[in-house]
ZAFI-409964 format. One record per residue (C-alpha): residue number from 1; x, y, z. Coordinates in pm, whole numbers, plus 50000, padded with zeros to 5 digits. Layout:
BEGIN
NUM, X, Y, Z
...
***
This chain:
BEGIN
1, 33285, 36449, 12597
2, 33428, 36563, 12265
3, 33478, 36197, 12161
4, 33120, 36111, 12257
5, 32989, 36406, 12063
6, 33196, 36302, 11758
7, 33043, 35952, 11780
8, 32696, 36091, 11773
9, 32780, 36316, 11480
10, 32898, 36031, 11259
11, 32541, 35953, 11148
12, 32483, 36297, 11006
13, 32626, 36250, 10652
14, 32366, 35992, 10570
15, 32092, 36228, 10668
16, 32225, 36524, 10466
17, 32168, 36352, 10131
18, 31802, 36294, 10224
19, 31757, 36657, 10334
20, 31930, 36776, 10012
21, 31693, 36577, 09786
22, 31368, 36648, 09978
23, 31427, 37002, 10063
24, 31403, 37134, 09697
25, 31165, 37027, 09430
26, 31420, 37083, 09153
27, 31652, 36823, 09297
28, 31380, 36596, 09399
29, 31295, 36554, 09025
30, 31651, 36486, 08938
31, 31685, 36240, 09232
32, 31420, 36021, 09069
33, 31686, 35903, 08828
34, 31876, 35610, 08965
35, 32232, 35706, 09060
36, 32379, 35409, 08864
37, 32168, 35485, 08556
38, 32376, 35511, 08236
39, 32356, 35861, 08088
40, 32414, 35818, 07718
41, 32262, 36019, 07434
42, 32325, 36030, 07060
43, 32194, 36331, 06858
44, 32237, 36489, 06519
45, 32361, 36841, 06449
46, 32447, 37062, 06149
47, 32615, 36936, 05832
48, 32530, 36575, 05904
49, 32781, 36529, 06170
50, 32712, 36321, 06469
51, 32749, 36420, 06836
52, 32795, 36123, 07074
53, 32709, 36186, 07431
54, 32883, 36031, 07724
55, 32838, 35767, 07990
56, 32815, 35961, 08316
57, 32923, 35657, 08511
58, 33265, 35718, 08368
59, 33278, 36076, 08505
60, 33623, 36118, 08663
61, 33836, 36401, 08793
62, 34010, 36632, 08542
63, 33983, 36417, 08232
64, 33961, 36628, 07916
65, 33768, 36552, 07603
66, 33894, 36379, 07287
67, 33757, 36521, 06962
68, 33727, 36376, 06607
69, 33514, 36517, 06329
70, 33215, 36314, 06437
71, 33257, 36250, 06811
72, 33318, 36454, 07119
73, 33344, 36291, 07461
74, 33320, 36552, 07733
75, 33401, 36498, 08096
76, 33406, 36722, 08395
77, 33562, 36732, 08738
78, 33381, 36681, 09067
79, 33366, 36979, 09306
80, 33381, 36976, 09682
81, 33110, 37181, 09857
82, 33229, 37250, 10221
83, 33027, 37363, 10521
84, 33153, 37398, 10868
85, 33020, 37494, 11216
86, 33214, 37610, 11522
87, 33144, 37499, 11869
88, 33312, 37610, 12188
89, 33470, 37372, 12433
90, 33273, 37544, 12707
91, 32949, 37434, 12540
92, 33072, 37079, 12543
93, 33182, 37103, 12911
94, 32846, 37239, 13006
95, 32682, 36932, 12851
96, 32743, 36719, 13154
97, 32483, 36454, 13087
98, 32443, 36226, 12780
99, 32107, 36390, 12705
100, 32268, 36730, 12697
101, 32530, 36611, 12461
102, 32271, 36460, 12235
103, 32098, 36801, 12229
104, 32429, 36967, 12146
105, 32488, 36719, 11864
106, 32144, 36774, 11722
107, 32202, 37146, 11722
108, 32536, 37104, 11555
109, 32384, 36866, 11298
110, 32103, 37119, 11222
111, 32344, 37405, 11174
112, 32608, 37232, 10965
113, 32372, 37024, 10750
114, 32146, 37326, 10681
115, 32460, 37522, 10590
116, 32578, 37253, 10348
117, 32240, 37211, 10185
118, 32215, 37591, 10149
119, 32551, 37604, 09983
120, 32467, 37331, 09739
121, 32133, 37475, 09633
122, 32267, 37829, 09604
123, 32546, 37716, 09375
124, 32320, 37505, 09153
125, 32080, 37797, 09103
126, 32342, 38058, 09010
127, 32269, 38224, 08673
128, 32631, 38222, 08562
129, 32957, 38030, 08611
130, 33261, 38047, 08844
131, 33047, 38034, 09152
132, 33031, 38413, 09202
133, 32756, 38475, 09456
134, 32771, 38854, 09439
135, 32975, 39136, 09289
136, 33088, 39475, 09424
137, 33244, 39775, 09247
138, 33432, 40028, 09456
139, 33324, 40385, 09407
140, 33679, 40517, 09342
141, 33823, 40588, 09689
142, 33895, 40235, 09805
143, 33702, 40039, 10069
144, 33806, 39902, 10405
145, 33607, 39614, 10550
146, 33680, 39608, 10915
147, 33655, 39324, 11160
148, 33370, 39504, 11341
149, 33176, 39524, 11019
150, 33135, 39753, 10716
151, 32831, 39820, 10503
152, 32867, 39804, 10118
153, 32624, 39821, 09835
154, 32644, 39530, 09589
155, 32589, 39549, 09215
156, 32217, 39484, 09141
157, 32083, 39510, 08789
158, 31882, 39196, 08691
159, 31792, 39352, 08346
160, 32132, 39502, 08270
161, 32357, 39392, 07980
162, 32549, 39176, 08235
163, 32273, 39097, 08495
164, 32368, 39122, 08867
165, 32155, 39017, 09155
166, 32272, 39199, 09468
167, 32270, 38982, 09774
168, 32018, 38726, 09630
169, 32257, 38435, 09691
170, 32392, 38560, 10025
171, 32254, 38487, 10367
172, 32340, 38614, 10716
173, 32611, 38396, 10869
174, 32771, 38295, 10539
175, 33149, 38301, 10533
176, 33283, 38444, 10202
177, 33605, 38512, 10021
178, 33660, 38838, 09841
179, 33872, 38853, 09527
180, 33994, 39118, 09287
181, 34041, 38915, 08982
182, 34267, 38628, 09099
183, 34392, 38815, 09398
184, 34227, 38715, 09729
185, 34169, 39026, 09947
186, 34040, 38841, 10254
187, 33761, 38641, 10419
188, 33456, 38786, 10582
189, 33131, 38686, 10739
190, 32792, 38827, 10630
191, 32647, 38991, 10941
192, 32364, 39188, 10788
193, 32151, 39220, 10473
194, 31914, 39512, 10428
195, 31561, 39471, 10285
196, 31677, 39619, 09950
197, 31877, 39283, 09911
198, 32185, 39477, 09788
199, 32322, 39660, 10101
200, 32518, 39414, 10315
201, 32739, 39429, 10621
202, 33055, 39225, 10609
203, 33283, 39172, 10898
204, 33643, 39075, 10816
205, 33784, 38765, 10972
206, 34138, 38799, 11116
207, 34224, 39148, 10991
208, 34080, 39435, 10796
209, 34017, 39382, 10420
210, 34138, 39659, 10181
211, 33961, 39689, 09845
212, 34148, 39889, 09582
213, 34004, 40211, 09430
214, 33752, 40145, 09156
215, 33817, 39773, 09185
216, 33565, 39504, 09077
217, 33523, 39245, 09354
218, 33378, 38893, 09318
219, 33233, 38736, 09634
220, 33255, 38357, 09669
221, 33151, 38106, 09929
222, 33462, 38034, 10132
223, 33693, 37807, 09943
224, 33495, 37808, 09618
225, 33721, 38029, 09408
226, 33860, 37849, 09108
227, 33603, 37568, 09124
228, 33358, 37527, 08842
229, 33009, 37433, 08956
230, 32778, 37362, 08667
231, 32475, 37553, 08784
232, 32151, 37516, 08585
233, 32169, 37880, 08486
234, 32518, 37816, 08346
235, 32416, 37502, 08162
236, 32129, 37687, 07997
237, 32366, 37970, 07885
238, 32542, 38047, 07571
239, 32909, 38114, 07477
240, 33050, 37929, 07782
241, 33261, 37623, 07837
242, 33076, 37330, 07977
243, 33224, 36982, 08032
244, 33541, 37122, 07859
245, 33351, 37214, 07541
246, 33358, 37579, 07445
247, 33019, 37665, 07296
248, 33159, 37993, 07157
249, 33314, 37782, 06878
250, 33069, 37486, 06907
251, 32725, 37646, 06888
252, 32552, 37308, 06915
253, 32659, 37310, 07281
254, 32473, 37631, 07367
255, 32174, 37633, 07604
256, 31851, 37800, 07482
257, 31793, 38150, 07608
258, 31500, 38392, 07554
259, 31609, 38750, 07636
260, 31314, 38961, 07745
261, 31529, 39278, 07716
262, 31412, 39429, 08045
263, 31088, 39546, 07901
264, 30853, 39256, 07945
265, 30748, 39026, 08227
266, 30648, 38656, 08217
267, 30350, 38570, 07998
268, 30207, 38263, 07832
269, 30362, 38379, 07509
270, 30714, 38411, 07662
271, 30692, 38048, 07777
272, 30572, 37938, 07436
273, 30851, 38135, 07266
274, 31104, 37939, 07475
275, 30931, 37607, 07400
276, 30919, 37700, 07018
277, 31299, 37784, 07024
278, 31369, 37441, 07166
279, 31115, 37258, 06936
280, 31281, 37408, 06636
281, 31629, 37270, 06728
282, 31762, 36990, 06502
283, 31718, 36725, 06776
284, 31463, 36454, 06825
285, 31347, 36585, 07156
286, 30998, 36538, 07290
287, 30888, 36879, 07417
288, 30595, 36725, 07598
289, 30846, 36597, 07852
290, 30876, 36942, 07990
291, 30656, 36933, 08299
292, 30804, 37191, 08538
293, 30955, 37538, 08527
294, 31082, 37761, 08807
295, 31053, 38139, 08846
296, 31011, 38415, 09101
297, 30700, 38501, 09297
298, 30646, 38829, 09111
299, 30684, 38667, 08768
300, 30436, 38400, 08866
301, 30189, 38668, 08968
302, 30244, 38844, 08636
303, 30188, 38515, 08454
304, 29861, 38464, 08656
305, 29737, 38805, 08543
306, 29820, 38730, 08178
307, 29643, 38393, 08196
308, 29330, 38546, 08354
309, 29324, 38797, 08075
310, 29361, 38546, 07800
311, 29272, 38178, 07854
312, 29115, 37945, 08108
313, 29381, 37840, 08356
314, 29435, 37590, 08632
315, 29545, 37668, 08992
316, 29637, 37360, 09172
317, 29659, 37311, 09553
318, 30011, 37229, 09654
319, 30127, 36932, 09846
320, 30310, 36989, 10165
321, 30647, 36964, 09985
322, 30534, 37226, 09732
323, 30448, 37477, 09996
324, 30818, 37568, 10010
325, 30770, 37710, 09666
326, 30441, 37894, 09699
327, 30080, 37798, 09764
328, 30007, 37726, 09393
329, 30152, 37670, 09053
330, 30021, 37766, 08714
331, 30008, 37530, 08411
332, 30094, 37653, 08067
333, 30088, 37401, 07780
334, 30140, 37113, 08026
335, 30430, 37295, 08204
336, 30370, 37349, 08578
337, 30537, 37680, 08661
338, 30642, 37697, 09022
339, 30767, 37983, 09239
340, 31111, 37903, 09381
341, 31272, 38152, 09618
342, 31626, 38076, 09484
343, 31560, 38171, 09127
344, 31703, 38520, 09071
345, 31479, 38819, 08974
346, 31366, 38835, 08611
347, 31451, 38470, 08541
348, 31262, 38146, 08447
349, 31436, 37808, 08437
350, 31294, 37532, 08213
351, 31484, 37205, 08271
352, 31455, 36886, 08072
353, 31536, 36623, 08328
354, 31593, 36342, 08070
355, 31927, 36514, 07995
356, 32023, 36631, 08345
357, 32206, 36440, 08612
358, 32351, 36523, 08948
359, 32641, 36293, 09010
360, 32830, 36262, 09334
361, 33152, 36075, 09401
362, 33055, 35974, 09751
363, 32819, 36052, 10026
364, 32870, 36359, 10241
365, 33149, 36289, 10496
366, 33323, 36467, 10780
367, 33668, 36610, 10725
368, 33875, 36452, 10990
369, 34194, 36564, 11155
370, 34365, 36330, 11395
371, 34090, 36081, 11347
372, 33830, 36295, 11504
373, 33532, 36491, 11360
374, 33576, 36787, 11590
375, 33914, 36958, 11583
376, 34061, 37289, 11691
377, 33999, 37572, 11452
378, 34336, 37697, 11334
379, 34188, 38031, 11227
380, 34049, 38117, 11574
381, 34126, 38053, 11938
382, 34220, 37707, 12073
383, 33896, 37720, 12270
384, 33694, 37671, 11951
385, 33639, 37341, 11780
386, 33523, 37306, 11425
387, 33320, 37038, 11246
388, 33363, 37030, 10870
389, 33129, 36850, 10627
390, 33214, 36788, 10255
391, 32996, 36695, 09968
392, 33160, 36597, 09634
393, 32948, 36608, 09318
394, 32879, 36780, 08987
395, 32578, 36884, 08786
396, 32604, 36727, 08436
397, 32410, 36767, 08110
398, 32427, 36553, 07796
399, 32220, 36785, 07577
400, 32248, 37153, 07676
401, 32036, 37298, 07396
402, 31719, 37156, 07547
403, 31782, 37327, 07876
404, 31613, 37672, 07854
405, 31572, 37990, 08045
406, 31410, 38332, 08012
407, 31625, 38624, 08142
408, 31599, 39005, 08196
409, 31222, 39005, 08264
410, 31083, 39326, 08406
411, 30852, 39405, 08697
412, 31037, 39186, 08946
413, 31229, 39264, 09262
414, 31396, 39586, 09190
415, 31657, 39602, 09479
416, 31531, 39938, 09599
***
C-alpha cells in the first residue's frame, strides 16, 4: 500500500511549480521571464565608476564576489525550502481499494504542496532578512512553552523604529524553531492565533521549551535558521548585505525606501514620492515600466479615499486570478496598486520586474530515504510516516536601487 501511494505521489513536484506561479500575482509576473533568460545589466554610478551586473545563469552555491575598482560580480547561494506532511500507517491500511489510496494521495498532495507554496510565499514577502517570521521578548520571568500549548504575545509594532509584525507570517499548523541568538531553544507547532494577530499558542514538540528571562526570541520556519532568503522586502532595504555586497559601505547597492514615519497613510503623493526618488537615481531606468505595486487592504482603502478627494480615478474589475488580492485595484500614474494579503501592515512594495529574477536549481522533489517517498518519522512514533518536499531556489536582483517600498504607514492593522 505504501509503495503504491508513493508511486502516485511522484507526480506532485511537477504540479507544485504551477501552483506556486499561478497562486500569487507577484510571482506570476516574475514567471513571465524565461527561466534560461540571461540576466545581465550594466549601469553607471557615482564618480564615473562602472558597475557590471551578472549573468544569473552562472548562479552557483556559495561563490563569493570578486571586486576591482570598476567591477563587482555578485553571486548568491540557493536555499532549500522544505515542507512535510505526516500520515499514519493506519490511514494507509484503511485505504483498502485503489480509489481510496488515490483519495489519500490527493489529500497528502494538497496538504504538502499548499504547505510548501505557503512557506515560499511567506519568505519572499518578509520585510527583512534572515527569515525571521516573528519575534518574542520575554517579560522578565522566563517562559515555558509546554507540549500541551502555551500562549505568548509576539512583538507587534509596524510603525516602530524596528518594525515588527506579530503573527502576520505565521499560520496555524506551521512547525517553527525558536532561537535566542544562535542558540536553538526548541521546535513547536502553531496551534492557535488570536484575532489580534499577535497572541499565539505554541505547543512544544518533544519536550517543553524554556525561554530565558528577558530574552529576545526569533521564530523561524523549521530548518530555516542560518539560511538567507532574499525576500523582496530585504532587496528593497538599505544597509544590508545582498548577493555578498554590503550596501552599508556600497550605497549604490541600497534599495529605495520612503519612510512614512508612522504618521501618514498611503496617498497618491506617497507613491509619487517613491517614483521621484527612483527617477532621480543616476541610472538609465524607465520608470514607466512600473506597472504594479502591492499593499494592504487598509492602505488601498486610504488610497481610494485620497484619490476620490483629489483626482479622477479608475477602478477596474478584477480577473478571477486577481480576486485573491481584492475585488479591485487602483491606478496611480500607470501603476496598478493591488491588495495582497501577505504584505505586512503599513507597507507598499513597488517591484521593477526587469531587474528581478527567481532562479531555482531544480524542480521541487521529494526527499527520499531508502528509495521511498514515505518514510518513518524519526521525531515521532514508528506508526507515523512522513513525506518531505524540497524546493531549491533564490530571489535575485541585478539593480536593487530601482526596487522600492514605503514603510511605517499609519492607519493599518493595529494588532489590538
